[in-house]
N, C-alpha and C positions, 0 to 999 in steps of 0.2 A: 411032664407037667404034674409030677407028684410034689409033695411038700413035707414039711416037718412041723408038727404041732406040739408046742410046749406051753400052750395057754393054761393058766391057772395052776401050774406045776412048780411054783416057786415056794417061798416061805408061806406056811399055812396060817390060816386064821385061827385065833384062839378059841377053844371050846370050853375053857374054864369059866369060873364065876366072873372073871374080869373081862372076858372076850377080847383079850389083847391081840394086837397084830404082831406076829413074830417076824424076825429078821432085823438086820442092822438099821433099816429104815422103817421099822414097824411103827404104825401110828401110835402116838403117845397119849392121845386124848380120845375120849368117847366120840364115836361117829366120824372120826377123821380118816383121811386116806393115807396109805403107805407111800413112802418115798424111795427113789433109787436114782434115776438120772436127773430128777427134779423133785422138789418138795411136794408132798401130798397135799390135798386140799384140807383146809381148816373148816370144821363145822361151825364154830363160833369163836369169839375172841378168847374164851376161857378154855378151849381145847387145843391140844397141840398135835400137829400132823407129823408124819414121818419125814425125816430129813434125807438129803442126797448122801450117797456113800460110794465108795469104789472109784476106780479110775476111768475117765472118759475114753482114754486111748486103749484100754484093755478091759472090757466088761466081763469080769470073771465071776460074777455073782448072779444068783437069781433075784427076782423082785421081792419086795416085802409086802406083808399083808396089811389090810386096813383094819380098823377097830370098830367094834359095835358098842353095845351098852353092857353094864355089869350084870348080865344075865346070859347064860349059854344059848338061849334061843335067839338072841339078837347079835349075830356075828357080822364081822366085816368080810371083805372078799380076799381070796388068796392072791399072792403075787404071781407074776409070770415066771416061767422057768428060765433056764440057761441053755442056749444052743451054741456049742463051740466046735467049729470045723477047722481042721488043719490038714491041708492037702498039698502034696508036692506038685501035683498037676493042676487040672482045671476043675473049678467048682462052677456048675451050671445052675443058675436060678431061673427056672421057667415055671415055677409054681409058687405057692405061699410058704414062707418060713416065718412062723409066728411064735411069740412068747408074751402074749398079752395078759394083763392083770384081770382079775375077776371082779364083777359087780357083786355086792352082797346077794346071797341066794334067798334068804328068808325074808329079811326086812331091809328097809332102805338106810343102811349105815355106810361106813367108809369103804371105798373101793381099794383093791390091791394095786400096787405099782406094776408097771410093765417090767419085764425081765430083761435078759441080755442076749444079743446075738453077736458072736465074735467069729469072724471068718479070716483065715490066713491061707493064701494060696498063691500059686504062680500066675494063673489066669482066671479071671472072673468072666463068665459067660452068662448070658440071659436074654430075655426078651420082655416085651411089654406086659406079659402075664406074670413076670417075676415080682415078688413082693417080700420085703423084710419089714415086719411090724412088731413093735414092742409098746403098744399103747397101754396106758393105765386103765383100770376098770372104772366105770361110771358108778356113782352112788348118789342116792337122794340125800344122804347126809353130806358127804364130800367125796370127791374123786381121788383116785390114786394117781401119783405122778408118772410121767413117762419113763420108759426104760432107757437102755443104752445100746447103740449099734456101733461096731467098728469093723471095717473091712480093709484088709491089707492085701494088696496084689501087686505083681510086677507089671502085668498087662491086663487091660480091660477090653474084652471083645463083646461086651453086652450092648453095644450100639450107642454108647455115650449117654448114659443116664436113663435107659429104658427101665431098669429095675427100680421099683419104688421103695424108698426107705421111709418109715414113719415111726416116730417116737414121741407121741403126744400124751398129754394128761387126759384122763377120762373127763366126762362131763358131770359136774355136780349140780344139784338143784337147790 
């Protein structure tokens, strides 16, 4: 029942004077969310959110950061990390495997996007406690987009869908 936690370990929030969100889907406008599996949230019509990138069938990148204001005190949230598991045998998911994006820590600006979970194995095993989660970070400015999950297996002994997979955008206010 152990797990793997790559929450907030993707592309980092900018700490420079522009407070940019780093990464291929980094938020491009103030107070907007980072993108990865989906577009980040837009704070207003004049700001631009982070865009989707990478392949949906092979999530090989971490999530991108949200953006704050042009002041290093007002930063966005970090993106979620990347978890890549390749096993010749069985991967058992009976705990939480997460790569979620972060909400802004200091002020309510753009959330980071969810990261990636990529599992390749012969057999996937698990139970109802098993969870794969790459949700985007919430932000009072705008939320980060959801991440990407791909699982390739020859056989599934996890009980037909007992392992929960979630890749949603965060909640913006």
